[in-house]
C-alpha positions as CSV (number, residue, x, y, z in Angstrom):
1,M,130.2,-81.7,75.8
2,N,126.6,-82.1,77.1
3,S,126.0,-79.6,79.9
4,Q,123.9,-82.1,81.7
5,N,127.0,-84.1,82.7
6,S,127.9,-82.8,86.1
7,R,131.0,-85.0,86.2
8,S,132.9,-87.2,83.8
9,D,131.0,-90.5,84.3
10,K,133.0,-93.6,83.6
11,I,131.4,-96.1,81.1
12,L,132.6,-99.6,80.2
13,V,131.6,-100.8,76.8
14,V,131.8,-104.6,76.4
15,D,131.5,-106.0,72.8
16,D,133.4,-108.5,70.7
17,S,132.9,-106.4,67.6
18,P,135.5,-103.7,67.1
19,D,133.2,-101.7,64.8
20,N,130.4,-101.6,67.4
21,V,132.9,-100.6,70.1
22,F,134.3,-97.8,68.0
23,L,130.9,-96.4,67.1
24,I,129.5,-96.4,70.7
25,K,132.8,-95.1,72.2
26,T,132.8,-92.2,69.7
27,I,129.2,-91.2,70.5
28,L,129.8,-91.3,74.2
29,E,133.1,-89.5,74.2
30,E,131.6,-86.7,72.2
31,E,129.2,-86.3,75.1
32,G,132.0,-86.0,77.6
33,Y,131.9,-89.4,79.1
34,T,135.1,-91.3,80.0
35,V,134.9,-94.6,78.1
36,S,136.9,-97.8,78.5
37,T,136.4,-100.9,76.4
38,A,136.6,-104.7,76.8
39,E,136.4,-107.3,74.0
40,N,135.0,-110.1,76.1
41,G,133.3,-110.9,79.4
42,A,136.4,-112.1,81.2
43,S,138.3,-108.9,80.4
44,A,135.3,-106.8,81.5
45,L,135.1,-108.5,84.9
46,S,138.8,-108.0,85.4
47,Q,138.5,-104.3,84.7
48,L,135.6,-103.9,87.0
49,E,137.4,-105.5,89.9
50,A,140.4,-103.3,89.3
51,S,138.4,-100.1,88.8
52,P,134.6,-99.9,89.1
53,C,132.7,-97.7,86.6
54,D,129.4,-95.8,86.6
55,L,127.7,-97.8,83.8
56,V,128.3,-101.0,81.8
57,L,127.1,-101.3,78.2
58,L,127.1,-105.0,77.6
59,D,126.7,-106.9,74.4
60,L,124.4,-109.8,75.1
61,M,125.7,-112.3,72.5
62,M,129.5,-112.8,72.8
63,P,131.6,-116.0,72.3
64,G,132.8,-117.7,75.4
65,M,131.2,-115.8,78.3
66,D,128.0,-114.2,77.1
67,G,126.2,-111.1,78.5
68,Y,124.0,-113.2,80.7
69,E,126.9,-114.8,82.5
70,V,128.7,-111.4,82.8
71,T,125.5,-109.9,84.3
72,R,125.1,-112.8,86.8
73,R,128.8,-112.4,87.9
74,I,128.6,-108.7,88.3
75,R,125.5,-108.9,90.5
76,G,126.9,-111.8,92.4
77,N,130.2,-110.1,93.2
78,T,129.8,-109.0,96.8
79,A,133.2,-107.3,96.8
80,M,131.7,-104.5,94.6
81,Q,130.7,-101.9,97.1
82,Q,128.8,-99.6,94.8
83,Y,125.9,-100.4,92.5
84,I,126.7,-100.4,88.7
85,P,123.8,-100.1,86.2
86,I,123.9,-102.5,83.3
87,L,122.6,-101.7,79.8
88,L,122.3,-104.7,77.6
89,I,122.9,-104.3,73.9
90,T,121.2,-107.0,71.7
91,A,120.5,-107.6,68.0
92,H,116.9,-107.5,66.7
93,D,117.0,-111.2,66.0
94,A,118.6,-112.2,69.4
95,P,116.7,-114.2,72.0
96,N,114.4,-112.5,74.5
97,V,116.3,-110.2,76.9
98,A,114.0,-111.1,79.8
99,K,116.6,-113.5,81.1
100,G,119.2,-110.7,81.3
101,L,116.8,-108.5,83.1
102,D,115.9,-111.2,85.6
103,L,119.7,-111.7,86.3
104,G,120.0,-108.1,87.3
105,A,120.4,-105.9,84.1
106,D,118.6,-102.6,84.3
107,D,117.7,-101.9,80.7
108,F,118.4,-102.9,77.1
109,I,118.7,-101.4,73.6
110,R,118.6,-103.2,70.3
111,K,121.1,-102.9,67.4
112,P,121.6,-101.0,65.3
113,V,121.6,-98.3,68.0
114,T,120.5,-94.8,67.2
115,V,122.4,-91.9,68.8
116,D,119.4,-90.3,70.5
117,E,118.1,-93.5,72.0
118,L,121.5,-94.6,73.2
119,L,122.2,-91.3,74.9
120,A,118.7,-91.2,76.5
121,R,119.1,-94.6,78.0
122,V,122.6,-93.8,79.2
123,R,121.5,-90.6,80.9
124,S,118.5,-92.4,82.5
125,L,120.7,-95.1,84.0
126,L,123.3,-92.6,85.1
127,R,120.6,-90.6,86.9
128,L,119.6,-93.9,88.6
129,K,123.3,-94.5,89.6
130,H,123.7,-91.0,91.0
131,S,120.5,-91.2,93.0
132,I,121.6,-94.5,94.5
133,D,125.1,-93.2,95.3
134,E,123.6,-90.1,97.0
135,R,121.2,-92.3,99.0
136,D,124.1,-94.6,100.1
137,E,126.2,-91.6,101.0
138,I,123.4,-90.2,103.2
139,A,123.1,-93.6,104.9
140,R,126.8,-93.7,105.5
141,Q,126.8,-90.2,107.0
142,R,123.9,-91.2,109.2
143,E,125.7,-94.3,110.4
144,D,128.9,-92.3,111.1
145,F,126.8,-89.8,113.1
146,V,125.2,-92.6,115.1
147,S,128.6,-94.2,115.7
148,R,130.2,-90.9,116.9
149,L,127.1,-90.1,119.0
150,T,127.0,-93.4,120.8
151,H,130.7,-93.4,121.3
152,D,130.7,-89.9,122.8
153,L,127.7,-90.7,125.0
154,R,129.5,-93.6,126.6
155,T,132.2,-91.4,128.2
156,P,129.9,-89.3,130.4
157,L,127.7,-92.3,131.2
158,V,130.6,-94.3,132.4
159,A,131.9,-91.4,134.4
160,A,128.4,-90.9,136.0
161,D,128.3,-94.6,136.7
162,R,131.6,-94.4,138.6
163,V,130.5,-91.4,140.7
164,L,127.1,-93.0,141.6
165,M,129.0,-96.1,142.7
166,L,131.2,-94.0,145.0
167,F,128.1,-92.4,146.5
168,Q,126.6,-95.9,147.1
169,Q,129.8,-97.1,148.7
170,G,129.9,-94.1,151.1
171,A,133.2,-92.9,149.7
172,L,131.8,-89.3,149.5
173,G,130.2,-89.3,152.9
174,A,127.2,-90.9,154.6
175,L,123.9,-90.7,152.9
176,S,120.4,-90.3,154.4
177,P,117.9,-93.1,153.6
178,Q,116.2,-90.8,151.2
179,M,119.4,-90.0,149.4
180,E,120.3,-93.7,149.2
181,E,117.0,-94.4,147.5
182,V,117.4,-91.5,145.0
183,I,121.0,-92.5,144.2
184,A,119.9,-96.1,143.6
185,I,117.2,-95.0,141.1
186,M,119.8,-92.8,139.3
187,A,122.2,-95.7,139.2
188,R,119.7,-98.0,137.7
189,S,118.6,-95.5,135.1
190,N,122.2,-94.7,134.2
191,T,123.0,-98.4,133.8
192,N,120.0,-98.9,131.6
193,L,121.0,-96.0,129.4
194,L,124.6,-97.2,129.2
195,S,123.4,-100.7,128.2
196,M,121.2,-99.1,125.4
197,V,124.1,-97.0,124.1
198,N,126.4,-100.1,124.1
199,T,123.7,-102.1,122.2
200,L,123.2,-99.4,119.6
201,L,127.0,-99.2,119.1
202,E,127.2,-102.9,118.5
203,V,124.3,-102.8,116.1
204,Y,126.1,-100.1,114.1
205,R,129.3,-102.1,114.0
206,F,127.5,-105.1,112.5
207,E,125.5,-103.0,110.0
208,A,128.6,-101.0,108.9
209,G,130.6,-104.2,108.4
210,R,133.1,-103.0,111.1
211,K,132.5,-105.9,113.4
212,T,135.4,-108.3,113.6
213,L,134.7,-111.6,115.3
214,A,137.5,-113.7,117.0
215,F,136.6,-117.3,116.3
216,Q,137.9,-119.9,118.7
217,P,136.5,-123.1,120.3
218,V,133.9,-122.1,122.8
219,N,132.5,-124.5,125.4
220,L,128.8,-123.6,125.4
221,R,128.1,-125.5,128.6
222,Q,130.7,-123.4,130.5
223,L,129.4,-120.3,128.9
224,L,125.8,-121.0,129.8
225,E,126.7,-121.9,133.4
226,E,128.6,-118.5,133.6
227,V,125.6,-116.5,132.2
228,V,123.1,-118.3,134.4
229,G,125.3,-117.6,137.5
230,E,125.5,-113.9,136.6
231,L,121.7,-113.6,136.1
232,T,120.6,-115.8,139.0
233,P,120.3,-112.8,141.4
234,L,117.9,-111.1,139.0
235,A,115.8,-114.3,138.9
236,E,115.9,-114.6,142.7
237,A,114.8,-111.0,143.1
238,K,111.6,-112.0,141.3
239,S,111.3,-115.3,143.1
240,L,111.8,-117.2,139.8
241,S,113.7,-120.4,139.5
242,I,116.3,-120.6,136.8
243,N,117.4,-124.0,135.6
244,L,120.1,-125.2,133.2
245,G,119.7,-128.7,131.7
246,I,122.3,-130.5,129.6
247,A,121.4,-133.4,127.3
248,Q,122.9,-136.6,128.7
249,E,123.9,-138.0,125.3
250,L,125.7,-134.8,124.3
251,T,129.1,-135.7,122.9
252,S,130.5,-132.2,122.4
253,N,129.9,-128.9,124.2
254,S,131.9,-126.8,121.9
255,V,131.3,-124.6,118.8
256,M,133.6,-122.3,116.9
257,G,132.6,-118.8,117.8
258,D,133.4,-115.4,119.3
259,R,133.0,-116.0,123.1
260,L,132.3,-112.4,123.9
261,E,129.5,-112.1,121.3
262,L,128.0,-115.5,122.3
263,H,128.1,-114.3,126.0
264,R,126.2,-111.1,124.9
265,L,123.7,-113.3,122.9
266,F,122.8,-115.6,125.8
267,T,122.9,-112.8,128.4
268,N,120.3,-111.0,126.3
269,L,118.0,-114.0,125.7
270,I,118.1,-115.3,129.3
271,G,117.9,-111.7,130.7
272,N,114.8,-111.1,128.5
273,A,113.2,-114.3,129.8
274,I,113.7,-113.2,133.4
275,K,112.6,-109.7,132.6
276,F,109.3,-110.7,131.0
277,T,108.4,-113.5,133.4
278,D,106.6,-112.5,136.6
279,S,106.1,-116.0,138.1
280,G,107.3,-119.5,137.4
281,S,110.7,-120.4,135.9
282,V,113.2,-119.9,133.2
283,N,114.6,-123.1,131.8
284,I,117.7,-123.3,129.6
285,H,118.5,-126.6,127.7
286,L,121.6,-127.4,125.8
287,G,121.4,-130.2,123.2
288,S,122.2,-131.0,119.6
289,T,120.5,-132.0,116.4
290,T,121.2,-135.6,117.4
291,Q,119.1,-135.5,120.6
292,N,116.5,-133.2,119.0
293,S,116.0,-135.0,115.7
294,K,112.2,-135.0,116.2
295,K,111.9,-131.3,116.9
296,S,109.6,-129.5,114.5
297,Y,111.9,-126.5,114.1
298,L,114.9,-128.4,112.6
299,D,113.7,-127.7,109.1
300,A,115.4,-124.3,109.7
301,V,118.8,-126.0,109.3
302,E,117.7,-128.8,107.0
303,N,119.5,-127.4,103.9
304,S,122.5,-126.0,105.8
305,A,126.0,-126.8,104.7
306,F,126.7,-127.9,108.3
307,S,126.0,-131.4,109.5
308,E,125.7,-130.9,113.2
309,F,124.4,-128.1,115.4
310,L,124.3,-127.4,119.1
311,I,120.9,-126.2,120.2
312,V,120.2,-123.9,123.1
313,E,116.5,-123.4,124.1
314,V,115.6,-120.6,126.5
315,E,112.1,-121.2,127.8
316,D,110.1,-119.0,130.1
317,T,106.6,-119.0,131.7
318,G,105.9,-115.4,130.7
319,P,102.8,-114.0,128.9
320,G,103.8,-115.3,125.5
321,I,104.1,-113.4,122.2
322,S,101.3,-112.9,119.7
323,P,101.7,-114.4,116.2
324,E,101.7,-110.9,114.8
325,E,104.6,-109.8,117.0
326,Q,106.6,-112.9,116.2
327,T,106.8,-112.1,112.5
328,T,108.8,-108.8,113.3
329,L,110.4,-109.8,116.6
330,F,114.0,-109.9,115.3
331,E,113.7,-106.7,113.2
332,R,115.4,-103.5,114.3
333,F,113.5,-101.1,116.6
334,R,110.5,-103.5,116.8
335,Q,109.2,-103.1,120.3
336,G,106.9,-105.6,121.8
337,S,103.6,-104.7,123.4
338,H,104.7,-105.7,126.9
339,K,105.0,-102.9,129.5
340,S,108.7,-103.9,130.0
341,S,109.6,-103.8,126.3
342,G,112.8,-101.9,125.6
343,S,114.3,-100.2,122.6
344,G,113.7,-103.1,120.2
345,L,117.4,-103.5,119.5
346,G,118.3,-106.5,121.7
347,L,116.7,-109.3,119.7
348,Y,117.9,-107.6,116.4
349,L,121.4,-107.7,117.7
350,S,121.0,-111.3,118.8
351,R,119.9,-112.3,115.3
352,R,123.0,-110.5,113.8
353,I,125.3,-112.4,116.2
354,V,123.7,-115.7,115.4
355,E,123.9,-115.1,111.7
356,A,127.5,-114.0,112.0
357,H,128.1,-117.5,113.4
358,Q,126.2,-119.0,110.4
359,G,123.5,-120.3,112.8
360,N,119.8,-119.7,113.1
361,I,117.5,-118.2,115.8
362,L,113.8,-118.5,116.1
363,V,110.9,-118.2,118.6
364,K,108.0,-120.4,119.4
365,S,105.4,-118.9,121.6
366,E,101.7,-118.9,122.4
367,L,99.8,-116.2,124.4
368,G,99.4,-117.2,128.0
369,K,101.8,-120.1,127.7
370,G,105.2,-118.6,127.6
371,S,107.9,-118.5,124.9
372,V,110.9,-120.6,123.8
373,F,113.8,-118.9,122.0
374,I,115.9,-121.5,120.0
375,V,119.5,-120.8,119.0
376,M,121.1,-123.3,116.6
377,L,124.9,-122.9,116.1
378,P,127.0,-125.1,113.8
379,V,129.6,-127.2,115.7
380,K,132.3,-126.4,113.0
381,I,132.6,-123.3,110.8
């Protein structure tokens, strides 16, 4: 057995020729690899779904389902959690293998194969496989650490929030004016930190695929009225007017969605509009693709599988966003240049929520002229 093999890697050999399969299987088993075989593409795909391997050696020209189609299906199978390298095996007189490489294969070797070249290419692709697996494992460990950290941080923050609330309510005795001011500052800081931790935890759940949405009919008009009512005190504290407009011709106010997540989405967008606007107003408008048929941004849903969208526009009279910042606005940890910019997670989470509802979110803004955030949600999913 080759001493370079740190573990018994599993290799699937796919070829319709029994002689070729026997030859390659013998070579690889002598090197200590665990080898399974398939005589056609359909059988190979079934085996991979039942038990993934570390490398696929795939004959390009097979009757029925050829190597091109097998490669395309392997790369298109989102259920396969781990990356599997593909080594194409082709005859010297076979068509160009560029198509197979474009479809996602990693390398190719021509028949008749030589032992040294075959083993060298196998070792090379297995090194690639191992490095990707190690990278993914590090990423998983980092995500688990973030999850545990944010979860553990919430407990003392929530406890601190309750104690500060008791102080403010006078349950622990009368406070001097100076103490009231200090406690108020501490409470605001604690609330901001708790909000950041909650946002980070939600981001992690989306990225780790552990976020489960409960889809049901959601009346967007009622939801927006609720959010606006909750955030009106913040607007009034800055002497801003906050207005909700509903298109008169709107025939339906409902979408299929997760109400809690949509509430989080619009609370974030409207809250941001209030936060970044020092004077003027925040205007929210609910319409649909029918009423907004002439809007320039509708090309974002032109090729969608859905025929009708409800559109929510959140417009402010703030400082606006530069074209450079707009290109990265919805990316993770991308902070704006405004003095009030936060962690850079809110808009990223907003995008993930919209995408989970198979919708679209975009921004239109010009420096000195405010911003408009547009959310497009399909009426039916």
